[in-house]
N, C-alpha and C positions, 0 to 999 in steps of 0.2 A: 695637610695644610697646602700642599701643591708643590709645583716645581719652582725652585728659586735659584739664583746664581749663588756661588759659595760665599761671595762677599756678603750679599743680603741675607743669607741664612745665618752667617756669623754675627751680623748686626743685630738680626732679631734675638738670637740667643743671648747676646751681651746685653741687650735691653731688658730681657727678662731675669738676667742675673744667673743664667744657667749655661751649660756647655753644649756645643753641637758634636754629637757623637755619631760616627759612621756605623751604621747597623749592618747594611748589605753592600759591600763594595763592588761585587760582581753584576749587580743589577744595572739595567740601563734605563734611566740615570741611576746613580748610586743613591741608595736610601739613608738619610740621616735622622737623627732624633735629637730634639732639644730636651735634656735633662741635666739633673746634678749628677756628674760622673763620680764624684767622691761617694755620695750616698748609694749609687748603684754598685760601685766596687764593694763597699762595705756590706752591703745586703748579700752579695754574691758570696763573701767570706763567711758571713754567718750561716748561710745555707750550707756551705761546705763543711763547716764546724759541726752542724747539727747532723748532717749526713754521717759524719765520721763518728760522732758520738752514738748514734743509733745502730751503727753496724755491729754485727756479731764477730767475735774473735773466737776462732775455733782453735783450742789448744791441742797439740799432739803430745801424748806421753809415750815413753818407751819402756818396755819390760824385756829383759834379755833372759834367755833360757840357754842351757847347755844340753846336747843330745842325751847325756847320761843323767837327766835331772831325776832325783828320788820323788816319791809321791808326796811327802811333807813339803818340800820345796816348791813343788808344782801347785799344791793347794795354796800355799802362803801367796805366791805370786798370782794365782787366780784370783784371790780375794783382793789383792792390790788392783788388778785390772778391773774387777767389779766396781771397786770404789772409784777409779777413774771414769769408768763409764756412766756411774750415777751422777757424777759431777758434770756429765756433758761432754767430756773430753774424748777424742779419738785416741786409740792405742795402737803403737806400732809394736808388734811382737817380733823379736829378733832371735833367731837360734844361732849361736856362734860356735863354729866347728873349729878344732884345733888338730893339727898333725894328721894322723892317719883317721880321724874321725871323718875326714872328707871323702873317705871311700864309702860311707853309709849315709848319704843325704836321707835316704828314707826314714832313718830314726827321727831326724828333725821334722820331717813332714808328718809322721805319726803323731808327734807332740802337738803341732799346730791343728791337725785334724781333730784330736782329742779335746783341745781347747775350744775350737769351733762347735764341737758337739755339746760341750759343757755350757757354752754361752748361747745356745740356741734359744730364741725367744727373748734373749736380753740385748743382743747386739748382732749386727750383720758385718759380713766380711766384704770390705770395699775393695781391697786387692788381695787377690789370692796368693798363696805361697810362692815366692820366687827366689831362686838361688842366685846370689851376686857375689862372686868371690868366695870367700869364706863364711859368708852370712846368708841366712835364709830370712826373708822379711814376709810379714803379713800385716795388713792395715784393717783394723776393727772400728766400727762406728756404733754408737748406741743407736737403738731403735727410736723412731720418732714417736710412735704411739706410747712408748714408755715414758717420753720426756714430758708429755702433757697428760697427766692423770686428772680425771674427773674429781672435782674438789667438793661438790655439793649437788644433790639431787632432791628435789622437792616435788610433792605430788600435790596437785590442786585440782580436784574434781575428776574429770577425764582427760586432762592434759598434764604432761610431765615437762617440768622445766629443768634442764641441766646446764650447769656452769662449768667451764673448762678454763683454767688458768694457763696462759703461755706468756712468758716473760712479763711484760707490762700491760698486755691487753687482756680483757676478760671477754669471751665470746659466749653469748647467751643463745641458745637454741631451744625452740619449743616443739615437742612432738604430740600429736593428738592421737589418741588410741581408738 
């Protein structure tokens, strides 16, 4: 609209029934806008709510082992880890050492390496096994390819249409042979 004095700009905004809002105070001269400030704040809060609603919350589950775990207990806990990974959660695997078991950290590392080998193709290791105090930790995350499985494949003539579901979006791609 041009360069105006503060008083005349305030009068213009008041005549239109709006507010005078300073947009860029560092500019020379400062830049102001005539707008409904309450409506502007409301729209900002609605955008923030929508962004918060659309964000994904990653859950971290924890599974604890002991260095002398038996094969039956190991398999049961592995099934629980698979269930957590299928739900899309990350899993923190902890080996707890007590007393003289601290002298043999390689037993805990062997369990974590066996678990990593068993979950190959299902999950990836985000944090390699690390000994902190009396506990050894490893973080496992589900594979992204496994999370988005092809839902439907249709052939029409010499082109193949594949649909892939991911959260709320459906991505459609067409491949010609």
